[in-house]
C-alpha positions in Angstrom: 125.5 51.6 106.7 126.0 55.0 105.1 129.6 56.1 105.5 131.2 59.3 104.2 134.9 60.1 104.1 135.9 63.7 104.5 139.5 64.2 103.1 141.3 67.0 101.2 143.5 64.5 99.4 142.3 61.7 97.1 143.1 60.1 93.7 143.8 61.0 91.0 146.4 62.7 93.2 149.4 60.5 94.0 150.4 59.9 97.5 150.3 57.6 100.5 147.1 59.0 102.1 145.3 59.1 98.7 146.1 55.5 98.0 145.2 54.3 101.5 141.9 56.1 101.6 140.8 55.0 98.1 141.6 51.4 99.1 139.7 51.6 102.4 136.7 53.2 100.8 136.5 50.6 98.1 136.9 47.7 100.6 134.2 49.1 102.9 131.9 49.4 99.9 132.7 45.8 99.2 131.4 44.9 102.6 128.0 46.2 101.6 128.2 49.7 103.0 127.0 52.8 101.0 130.3 54.8 100.8 130.7 58.4 99.7 133.9 60.5 99.6 133.9 64.3 99.9 137.2 65.6 98.7 138.9 68.5 96.9 139.3 69.0 93.2 142.8 67.5 92.7 145.7 69.9 93.1 148.6 67.9 94.6 151.5 68.1 93.9 151.1 70.6 91.1 149.7 73.4 93.3 146.9 74.1 90.9 143.7 72.3 90.0 144.3 69.6 87.4 143.5 70.7 83.9 140.7 68.2 83.4 138.9 69.5 86.5 139.3 73.3 85.8 136.4 75.7 85.5 134.3 73.6 88.0 133.2 74.2 91.5 132.0 70.7 92.0 132.6 67.4 90.2 130.6 64.3 91.1 131.2 60.7 89.8 130.9 57.1 90.7 134.2 55.2 91.1 133.1 51.6 91.2 130.7 51.4 94.2 132.0 54.6 95.8 130.4 58.0 95.2 133.0 60.8 95.0 132.1 64.4 95.3 135.0 66.8 94.6 134.7 70.5 95.7 136.7 73.5 94.6 139.5 74.8 96.8 142.3 77.4 96.4 145.3 75.6 95.0 148.8 76.6 95.9 152.3 75.0 96.0 153.6 77.6 98.4 154.8 76.6 101.8 154.1 80.1 103.2 151.5 80.4 105.9 148.8 82.6 104.3 148.5 80.6 101.0 148.4 77.3 102.9 145.7 78.6 105.2 143.7 79.8 102.2 144.0 76.3 100.7 142.7 74.6 103.8 140.0 77.1 104.7 138.6 77.3 101.2 138.1 73.5 101.2 136.6 73.5 104.7 133.9 75.9 103.3 133.2 74.2 100.0 133.3 70.6 101.3 130.8 71.4 104.1 128.5 73.2 101.7 128.4 70.4 99.1 128.3 67.6 101.7 125.2 69.2 103.4 123.6 69.7 100.0 124.4 66.4 98.3 124.4 63.8 101.1 121.5 62.2 102.9 121.7 61.3 106.6 124.8 59.2 107.4 125.8 56.6 110.0 129.4 57.6 110.3 131.6 60.5 109.2 135.2 59.5 108.8 137.5 62.5 108.9 141.1 62.4 107.7 143.6 64.6 109.7 145.8 66.4 108.9 144.9 69.0 107.7 143.6 69.9 111.2 141.4 72.7 109.8 139.2 70.1 108.1 138.0 69.1 111.6 135.8 72.2 111.5 133.8 70.7 108.6 133.9 67.3 110.2 132.4 68.5 113.5 129.6 70.5 111.8 128.8 67.7 109.3 128.6 65.0 112.0 126.2 67.2 114.0 124.0 68.1 111.1 123.8 64.5 109.8 123.5 63.2 113.4 126.3 60.8 112.7 129.2 59.9 115.0 132.5 61.3 113.9 135.5 59.0 113.4 138.7 61.0 113.2 141.7 59.2 111.6 145.0 60.7 112.7 147.7 59.9 110.2 150.1 62.5 111.6 150.1 64.4 114.9 149.5 68.0 114.0 150.6 70.6 115.1 153.3 68.6 116.8 154.9 67.5 113.5 154.7 71.1 112.1 156.6 72.3 115.2 159.2 69.6 114.7 160.1 70.8 111.1 159.9 74.4 112.0 156.7 75.4 110.2 155.0 76.6 113.4 156.8 78.2 116.3 155.8 78.7 119.9 153.1 81.3 120.4 149.4 82.1 120.3 148.9 80.3 117.0 150.4 77.1 118.3 148.3 77.3 121.5 145.1 77.7 119.5 146.0 74.8 117.3 146.6 72.5 120.2 143.4 73.5 121.9 141.4 72.9 118.7 143.2 69.6 118.1 142.2 68.3 121.6 138.7 69.6 121.2 138.3 67.7 118.0 139.5 64.5 119.7 137.1 64.9 122.6 134.2 65.4 120.2 135.1 62.4 118.2 133.1 59.2 118.9 136.1 57.1 117.8 139.7 58.1 117.0 142.0 55.9 114.9 145.8 56.5 114.7 148.2 55.1 112.2 150.9 54.2 114.8 150.8 52.9 118.4 152.6 56.0 119.4 149.9 58.3 118.0 147.3 56.2 119.8 149.1 56.4 123.1 149.8 60.2 122.7 146.1 61.0 122.1 144.7 58.6 124.7 147.0 60.0 127.5 146.2 63.7 126.6 142.5 63.5 126.5 141.8 60.4 128.7 139.8 58.8 125.9 139.4 55.0 125.7 138.0 55.1 122.2 141.4 55.5 120.5 142.3 52.6 118.2 145.3 51.5 116.2 144.4 51.6 112.5 147.7 50.9 110.6 148.5 51.4 107.0 149.1 48.2 105.1 149.5 46.5 101.7 147.2 45.0 99.2 148.2 41.4 98.5 146.6 41.5 95.0 149.1 44.0 93.7 152.2 42.1 94.8 154.1 40.7 91.8 155.1 37.1 91.4 158.8 36.3 91.0 158.4 36.0 87.2 156.4 39.3 87.0 159.0 41.0 89.1 161.9 39.8 86.9 160.2 41.0 83.7 159.1 44.3 85.3 162.6 44.9 86.6 164.3 45.2 83.3 161.3 46.9 81.6 161.3 49.6 84.3 165.1 50.0 84.4 165.0 50.6 80.6 162.2 53.2 81.0 164.1 55.0 83.8 167.5 54.8 82.1 168.9 52.6 84.9 171.7 50.2 84.1 172.7 46.9 85.7 174.1 48.4 88.9 173.0 48.2 92.5 170.2 50.8 93.0 169.1 52.2 96.4 165.6 53.8 96.0 163.5 56.3 97.9 159.9 56.6 96.9 157.4 59.1 98.2 157.1 62.7 99.5 160.1 64.9 99.2 159.2 66.9 102.3 160.7 68.4 105.5 160.0 65.5 107.7 161.9 63.0 105.6 165.4 64.4 106.0 166.4 63.5 102.5 169.7 65.4 102.8 170.9 62.2 104.6 170.6 60.3 101.3 172.5 63.0 99.4 175.3 63.0 101.9 175.5 59.2 101.9 175.6 59.3 98.0 178.5 61.7 98.4 180.4 59.2 100.5 179.8 56.5 97.9 180.7 58.6 94.8 183.8 56.5 94.2 181.8 53.3 94.0 180.3 53.4 90.5 178.3 50.2 90.9 176.0 51.8 93.5 173.5 54.6 92.7 170.5 56.2 94.2 167.0 56.8 92.7 164.6 59.3 94.3 161.0 58.9 93.0 158.3 61.4 93.9 157.6 65.1 94.5 157.2 67.6 97.2 158.2 71.0 98.6 161.9 70.0 99.0 162.5 68.4 95.6 163.8 71.5 93.8 166.2 72.3 96.6 167.4 68.7 96.8 168.0 68.6 93.0 170.0 71.8 93.2 172.0 70.4 96.1 172.8 67.2 94.3 174.0 69.2 91.3 176.1 71.4 93.4 177.8 68.4 95.1 178.3 66.8 91.7 176.4 63.7 92.6 176.3 61.8 89.3 175.2 58.7 91.3 171.8 60.3 92.2 168.9 60.5 89.9 165.4 62.1 90.5 162.2 60.8 88.9 158.6 62.2 88.9 155.9 60.6 91.0 154.4 57.5 89.5 150.8 56.3 89.5 150.0 53.9 92.3 149.2 51.1 89.9 152.8 51.4 88.6 154.6 51.3 91.9 155.0 47.5 92.1 157.0 47.8 88.9 159.0 50.7 90.3 159.9 48.6 93.4 161.0 45.7 91.2 163.6 47.9 89.6 165.3 48.6 93.0 167.7 46.6 95.0 167.2 48.3 98.4 164.6 50.7 99.8 165.9 53.5 102.0 163.6 55.3 104.4 165.1 58.3 106.3 163.4 60.2 109.1 164.5 63.4 110.9 165.9 63.2 114.4 163.1 64.4 116.6 160.9 62.8 119.3 157.7 63.2 117.3 159.2 61.1 114.4 159.8 58.2 116.8 156.1 57.5 116.5 155.9 57.5 112.7 155.2 54.4 110.6 155.7 55.6 106.9 153.5 54.0 104.4 156.5 53.4 102.1 157.8 51.1 104.8 154.9 48.7 104.3 155.0 49.0 100.5 158.8 48.4 100.3 158.6 45.4 102.6 155.6 44.0 100.7 157.5 44.3 97.4 160.2 42.1 98.9 162.9 44.8 99.2 165.4 44.9 102.0 165.1 48.1 104.0 167.6 50.6 105.3 165.8 52.7 107.9 167.6 55.8 109.0 165.4 56.5 112.0 164.4 55.3 115.4 161.3 54.4 117.4 158.3 52.5 116.1 159.4 52.1 112.5 162.8 50.7 113.6 161.1 48.3 116.0 158.9 47.0 113.1 161.9 46.5 110.8 163.8 44.7 113.5 160.9 42.6 114.6 160.3 41.5 111.0 164.0 40.9 110.2 163.4 43.1 107.2 166.6 45.2 107.0 169.1 47.4 108.7 168.3 50.2 111.1 170.8 53.0 111.7 170.5 56.2 113.7 168.7 59.1 112.0 170.5 61.8 110.1 173.7 59.7 109.9 175.0 59.6 106.3 178.1 57.5 107.2 175.9 54.8 108.8 173.6 54.8 105.8 176.6 54.5 103.4 178.0 51.6 105.4 174.6 49.8 105.4 174.4 50.2 101.6 177.9 48.7 101.3 177.0 45.8 103.4 173.9 44.9 101.4 175.8 45.5 98.1 178.4 43.0 99.2 176.0 40.4 100.6 173.2 39.6 98.1 172.0 36.7 100.2 171.4 39.1 103.0 169.3 41.2 100.7 167.2 38.2 99.8 166.6 37.1 103.4 165.6 40.6 104.5 163.3 41.0 101.6 161.6 37.6 102.1 161.2 38.2 105.8 159.7 41.7 105.3 157.2 40.5 102.7 156.0 37.6 104.8 155.6 39.8 107.9 153.5 42.5 106.3 151.3 40.0 104.4 150.5 38.4 107.7 150.1 41.4 109.9 149.2 44.4 107.7 146.9 43.1 105.1 144.6 45.9 104.0 141.7 43.4 103.4 141.9 42.3 107.0 142.2 45.8 108.3 139.1 47.0 106.3 137.1 43.9 107.5 137.9 44.6 111.1 137.0 48.3 110.7 133.7 47.3 109.1 132.9 45.0 112.0 133.5 47.8 114.5 131.4 50.3 112.6 128.6 47.8 112.1 128.5 46.7 115.7 127.7 50.3 116.7 124.1 51.2 116.0 125.1 54.8 115.2 123.0 56.0 118.0 125.7 58.0 119.9 126.2 61.6 119.0 129.7 62.9 118.6 131.6 63.0 121.8 129.3 60.5 123.6 131.4 57.5 122.8 130.9 54.4 120.7 131.5 51.6 123.1 134.4 49.9 124.7 138.1 50.6 124.1 139.7 48.6 121.4 143.5 48.1 121.1 143.9 47.5 117.4 142.1 47.2 114.1 145.3 45.8 112.5 145.7 42.1 112.0 147.6 40.9 115.0 148.5 44.5 115.9 151.7 44.1 113.9 153.1 41.1 115.8 153.7 37.5 114.6 
């Protein structure tokens, strides 16, 4: 089959969505499909087009078996409304132009949302190429934007919700990265073709015990980390993560020099968080730049515990952060400061300690507990690794998606359905 991914974010950018989509595209190509990706010239997280891609409006290459077409967009690091809209709309226009020009007829268009604006290009492209549209929803938008205060009640929000639901209705198949996302969409639009497509881990990148031990000391030397107990956060430093909880927990633990915190990544909140840590005099907190996906197993090996905080809001009860799968896969015990689906996964797997969201005192107590009980750390880490390998193996997820796409003859047009409802594309739907 001919399959095209339409996504604004893709490697060499660093991030959860970029890594997941690259992996899925490569695996689908490995199943014999002709896979193309239409994406933007890389800008994240720098806010400007990477130097090696400058002075271009289009860049086309083969990455293994996958054809990648990168289109110009307006780059910005601003969180203000107008620059962000210009960023999204410019890519809608250029991606659609180059996809129409460069691509032959397709059997499926796979759209990554958010950004929701890209749905405009997805709908038009699927119609022109007479290919069913599969919309993958990794985050409910605009709901999540409302939760963090980016969008307020008003005409703009109403228009966004109407377009969101129109996009879902015109999609032949919708996949969501959590059960809560799937349930939310299915109830709102009365659509049976909404399927659970979780994130996962790649077994081939998991380090052996010997590799992990060697990488631990090498990475600690490179990061300037000593022999202490390190609690690590890896990923986006954004509004939804509620990373102030980590800083407040570090403040509580200032008097315990054996314990420190490492925050690895980038995002719109990073500069503010660094200034806040300095103001609080948190010498037990260190910030590091984002690391290439290929180096993340080594980064995890340098940590003793993974911490994953989420904001207190109903919309975040349905979030399954990609860093949760990665941390568990690396054999790290998890402290989850959140509730809902992510907490249920950690508890079901026996992979760590769950505390209420935005509770620094509870996070600090959980850190102390794991610091004092290394055998508990080992048990949690071992349980989590075993659970995600069995239930969230990316090879299995891609194989099941390939089977679903292949079983459809690509005859339905967008909005006409692609067959019977399916509950999950994940291996075992996340259950033992």
